[in-house]
C-alpha positions in Angstrom: -2.4 -36.9 48.1 -1.2 -33.4 47.3 -3.1 -30.2 47.9 -4.8 -28.5 45.1 -3.5 -25.0 44.4 -5.5 -22.3 42.6 -3.4 -19.6 40.9 -4.7 -16.4 39.4 -2.7 -14.5 36.9 -3.2 -10.8 36.8 -2.7 -8.5 33.8 0.8 -7.5 35.1 2.1 -11.1 35.3 4.5 -11.8 32.4 3.1 -14.3 29.9 -0.1 -14.9 31.9 -2.4 -14.2 28.9 -0.4 -16.5 26.7 -0.4 -19.3 29.3 -4.1 -19.2 29.9 -5.1 -18.0 26.4 -7.5 -15.5 28.1 -8.0 -11.9 27.0 -9.4 -8.9 28.7 -13.1 -8.4 28.2 -13.6 -4.8 26.8 -16.1 -2.5 28.5 -18.5 -0.6 26.2 -21.4 1.7 27.1 -24.5 2.2 25.0 -27.5 4.5 25.6 -30.9 2.8 24.8 -34.2 4.4 23.8 -35.3 5.0 27.4 -32.2 7.0 28.1 -30.7 4.3 30.3 -27.0 3.5 29.8 -26.1 -0.2 29.4 -22.7 -1.6 30.1 -21.4 -4.5 28.0 -18.3 -6.3 29.2 -16.7 -6.4 32.6 -13.0 -5.5 32.0 -11.7 -8.7 33.6 -9.3 -11.2 32.1 -12.0 -13.8 31.2 -12.4 -13.9 27.4 -11.8 -17.5 26.5 -11.7 -19.1 23.0 -15.2 -20.1 21.8 -16.6 -21.5 18.6 -17.1 -18.1 16.9 -14.6 -16.0 18.7 -14.2 -15.2 22.4 -16.7 -15.5 25.3 -16.2 -14.0 28.7 -16.3 -16.5 31.6 -17.5 -13.8 34.0 -20.2 -11.8 32.2 -21.0 -13.9 29.1 -20.0 -11.1 26.7 -19.1 -12.2 23.1 -16.4 -10.9 20.9 -16.6 -12.2 17.4 -13.5 -13.3 15.5 -13.0 -11.9 12.0 -12.2 -15.4 10.6 -15.2 -17.2 12.0 -16.6 -20.1 9.9 -19.7 -19.4 7.9 -21.7 -22.1 9.7 -21.0 -20.7 13.1 -21.8 -17.2 12.0 -25.1 -18.5 10.5 -26.0 -20.2 13.8 -25.4 -17.1 15.9 -27.2 -14.9 13.3 -30.3 -17.2 13.6 -30.2 -17.2 17.4 -29.8 -13.4 17.4 -32.8 -13.0 15.1 -35.0 -14.8 17.5 -34.6 -11.9 20.0 -34.5 -9.1 17.3 -37.0 -6.3 18.2 -36.8 -3.2 16.0 -38.7 -0.1 17.2 -39.2 3.5 16.2 -39.2 6.1 19.0 -38.8 9.9 19.0 -37.6 10.0 15.4 -34.9 7.4 15.9 -34.7 3.7 15.2 -33.8 1.1 17.8 -33.0 -2.6 17.9 -33.6 -4.2 21.3 -33.4 -0.7 22.8 -30.1 0.2 21.3 -30.1 3.1 18.8 -29.0 2.1 15.3 -28.7 4.0 12.0 -31.6 3.4 9.6 -32.9 0.9 8.5 -33.3 -1.0 11.8 -34.0 -4.2 10.0 -31.9 -4.6 6.9 -33.0 -8.2 6.2 -35.8 -8.1 3.6 -39.0 -10.0 4.6 -38.6 -12.3 1.6 -35.4 -13.7 3.1 -36.8 -14.2 6.6 -38.1 -17.7 5.7 -34.5 -18.8 5.2 -33.8 -18.4 8.9 -35.3 -21.9 9.4 -32.5 -23.5 7.3 -29.7 -25.4 9.0 -27.1 -24.4 6.4 -26.4 -20.8 5.4 -28.2 -19.7 2.2 -26.2 -18.3 -0.7 -27.2 -14.7 0.1 -25.7 -14.9 3.7 -22.0 -14.3 2.8 -23.0 -11.3 0.8 -25.2 -10.0 3.6 -22.2 -10.2 5.9 -19.5 -8.8 3.6 -21.4 -6.3 1.4 -22.6 -2.8 2.2 -26.3 -2.3 2.4 -26.6 -0.7 -1.0 -24.5 -3.5 -2.6 -26.7 -6.2 -1.1 -29.9 -4.4 -2.3 -28.5 -4.2 -5.8 -27.7 -8.0 -5.6 -31.3 -8.7 -4.6 -32.8 -6.4 -7.2 -30.6 -7.8 -10.0 -32.5 -11.1 -10.0 -29.4 -13.1 -9.0 -31.0 -14.1 -5.7 -31.0 -17.9 -5.4 -32.1 -19.5 -2.2 -30.1 -22.6 -2.6 
């Protein structure tokens, strides 16, 4: 029986990213409401293809693909909303401690009941693609249809 060999391809190896289909996990820093700086991403070559884009094998960071399916985006949106915590502190708005531009929660309360649905409702593609004002006009225009 032959010996098993483990090979690691660094960023300088020609064609290594194409062979393994891995990408470099980008590092991003964010300041949260307490003043603490959080680091997202590890900088290693560990982003592997995932159902909705890319997921880092080392740190678990997600990078969403622009051409993700509507069903996979809906699933991740619903999971993310389970941990959604908007807050107002020192004149600024935060979601899970990360500063955001107002409003912190752009999903109207009347649409929150749709988060229990398995399939994305008709408003969801507009929520993703439209600007905040366009989506509000869509809802105010009486064209909102849950199913």
